[in-house]
C-alpha positions as CSV (number, residue, x, y, z in Angstrom):
1,X,19.3,18.3,41.8
2,X,21.8,18.4,38.9
3,X,22.4,15.7,36.3
4,X,25.3,15.3,33.8
5,X,24.2,13.9,30.5
6,X,27.1,12.3,28.5
7,X,25.9,11.3,25.1
8,X,27.8,11.8,21.8
9,X,24.7,12.1,19.6
10,X,23.0,15.5,19.7
11,X,19.6,13.9,18.7
12,X,19.6,12.0,22.0
13,X,21.5,14.4,24.3
14,X,19.2,17.4,24.0
15,X,15.8,15.7,24.2
16,X,17.0,14.0,27.4
17,X,18.1,17.4,28.9
18,X,14.7,18.9,27.9
19,X,12.8,16.1,29.6
20,X,14.9,16.5,32.7
21,X,14.2,20.2,32.7
22,X,10.5,19.5,32.5
23,X,10.9,17.6,35.8
24,X,12.7,20.5,37.3
25,X,16.0,18.8,37.2
26,X,19.1,20.8,36.1
27,X,21.1,19.1,33.4
28,X,24.4,19.8,31.7
29,X,25.2,18.1,28.4
30,X,28.6,16.7,27.4
31,X,29.4,15.2,24.0
32,X,32.3,13.1,25.3
33,X,34.9,12.4,27.9
34,X,36.8,15.7,27.8
35,X,33.7,17.7,28.1
36,X,32.2,15.5,30.9
37,X,35.4,15.9,33.0
38,X,35.5,19.6,32.4
39,X,31.9,19.9,33.7
40,X,32.7,17.6,36.7
41,X,35.6,19.9,37.7
42,X,33.3,22.9,37.7
43,X,30.0,21.5,39.1
44,X,28.7,19.1,41.7
45,X,26.4,16.5,40.2
46,X,24.0,14.2,41.9
47,X,23.9,11.7,39.0
48,X,25.0,11.2,35.5
49,X,23.6,9.4,32.4
50,X,26.3,7.9,30.4
51,X,26.1,6.4,26.9
52,X,28.7,3.5,27.1
53,X,28.5,2.9,23.4
54,X,29.6,6.3,22.2
55,X,31.4,6.6,18.9
56,X,34.8,7.3,20.5
57,X,34.6,4.1,22.8
58,X,35.0,6.3,25.9
59,X,31.8,5.3,27.8
60,X,33.3,3.0,30.5
61,X,36.2,5.3,31.0
62,X,33.9,8.3,31.5
63,X,32.1,6.4,34.2
64,X,35.3,5.6,36.1
65,X,36.6,9.2,35.8
66,X,33.4,10.7,37.0
67,X,32.9,8.4,40.0
68,X,36.6,9.0,41.0
69,X,36.0,12.8,40.9
70,X,32.6,12.7,42.6
71,X,32.1,9.4,44.5
72,X,28.6,10.3,45.7
73,X,27.4,10.6,42.0
74,X,24.8,8.0,41.0
75,X,25.3,6.7,37.5
76,X,22.8,5.5,34.9
77,X,24.6,3.6,32.2
78,X,22.8,3.4,28.9
79,X,23.6,1.4,25.8
80,X,21.8,3.4,23.2
81,X,21.5,2.3,19.6
82,X,21.9,5.8,18.3
83,X,19.4,8.2,16.7
84,X,19.7,6.5,13.3
85,X,16.9,6.0,10.8
86,X,13.7,4.7,12.4
87,X,14.7,5.5,16.0
88,X,12.6,7.7,18.3
89,X,15.0,9.9,20.4
90,X,12.2,11.6,22.3
91,X,10.7,8.2,23.4
92,X,14.1,6.8,24.3
93,X,14.9,9.9,26.4
94,X,11.6,9.6,28.2
95,X,12.4,6.0,29.3
96,X,15.8,7.1,30.5
97,X,14.4,10.0,32.5
98,X,11.7,7.8,34.1
99,X,14.3,5.2,35.1
100,X,16.7,7.8,36.5
101,X,13.9,9.6,38.5
102,X,12.7,6.3,40.0
103,X,16.3,5.2,40.9
104,X,17.1,8.6,42.5
105,X,13.9,8.5,44.6
106,X,14.9,5.0,45.8
107,X,18.4,6.1,46.4
108,X,20.1,3.4,44.4
109,X,23.9,3.6,44.5
110,X,24.5,2.8,40.9
111,X,22.3,1.8,37.9
112,X,22.8,-0.1,34.8
113,X,20.4,-0.2,31.7
């Protein structure tokens, strides 16, 4: 299984990828729309985790672009509050990974956080 993680904040992006790897799920990380589309042109993904509140305001557009390119892709849309002061990126990423794994097991078509 291969997942595309689209998250503009490095402090959230990489802990999420590490937790996916711990569950033997391959993950590629994109920092924004351009990078996400580049990955989707090169690889086939089973699912994507997309931050809809990214700094560039591209989240919803990324979701549309990816599902047009790979219509079978399941999407988990997250609205993170960022990795600012007092946040716990590792804990947030574990919640996302758990929800994603549960949804993929059930075979949901699309997900929203």
